[in-house]
C-alpha positions in Angstrom: 21.9 -47.5 -27.5 18.1 -47.5 -27.8 16.3 -44.4 -26.7 13.0 -44.1 -25.0 10.0 -43.6 -27.3 8.1 -40.5 -26.4 4.5 -39.8 -27.4 4.8 -36.1 -28.4 1.1 -35.5 -28.1 1.1 -36.5 -24.5 4.3 -34.6 -23.8 2.8 -31.4 -25.3 -0.4 -31.8 -23.3 1.5 -32.4 -20.1 3.6 -29.3 -20.7 0.5 -27.2 -21.5 -1.2 -28.4 -18.2 1.9 -27.4 -16.2 2.0 -24.0 -17.9 -1.7 -23.4 -17.3 -1.3 -24.4 -13.6 1.7 -22.1 -13.2 -0.3 -19.2 -14.8 -3.3 -20.0 -12.6 -1.1 -19.9 -9.5 0.3 -16.5 -10.5 -3.2 -15.2 -11.1 -4.4 -16.4 -7.7 -1.6 -14.6 -6.1 -2.1 -11.4 -8.2 -5.9 -11.1 -8.1 -7.1 -13.3 -5.4 -8.0 -11.8 -2.0 -9.7 -13.4 1.0 -13.2 -12.5 2.0 -11.8 -10.9 5.2 -9.4 -8.7 3.1 -12.2 -7.6 0.8 -14.5 -6.6 3.7 -11.6 -4.9 5.4 -10.9 -2.8 2.4 -14.5 -2.0 1.8 -14.9 -0.9 5.5 -11.8 1.3 5.2 -13.1 2.9 2.0 -16.5 3.6 3.6 -14.7 5.2 6.6 -12.6 7.4 4.3 -15.7 8.4 2.3 -17.6 9.4 5.5 -14.6 11.4 6.7 -14.3 13.2 3.4 -18.1 13.9 3.3 -18.0 15.2 6.9 -15.2 17.7 6.0 -17.0 19.0 2.9 -17.7 22.7 2.9 -20.9 23.7 1.2 -21.4 27.2 -0.2 -24.3 29.2 1.2 -26.4 31.6 -0.9 -25.2 34.6 1.1 -21.6 34.1 0.2 -20.3 36.6 -2.3 -18.8 33.9 -4.6 -22.0 31.7 -4.7 -23.9 31.3 -7.9 -27.2 33.2 -8.0 
């Protein structure tokens, strides 16, 4: 009826390493993006900005509502 002797310091450190690895894996899934995805998102944002700027209506000085 002898039980195994456990070094609590090593067990604690092993548990901490496992917890840190799990947290790192979650962060990689949550925040990590591939270079291809980043450039694709950037290109899409640039396309949207250009489309929005192209549709912008500027006030002319002859319009009645324009500032003097």
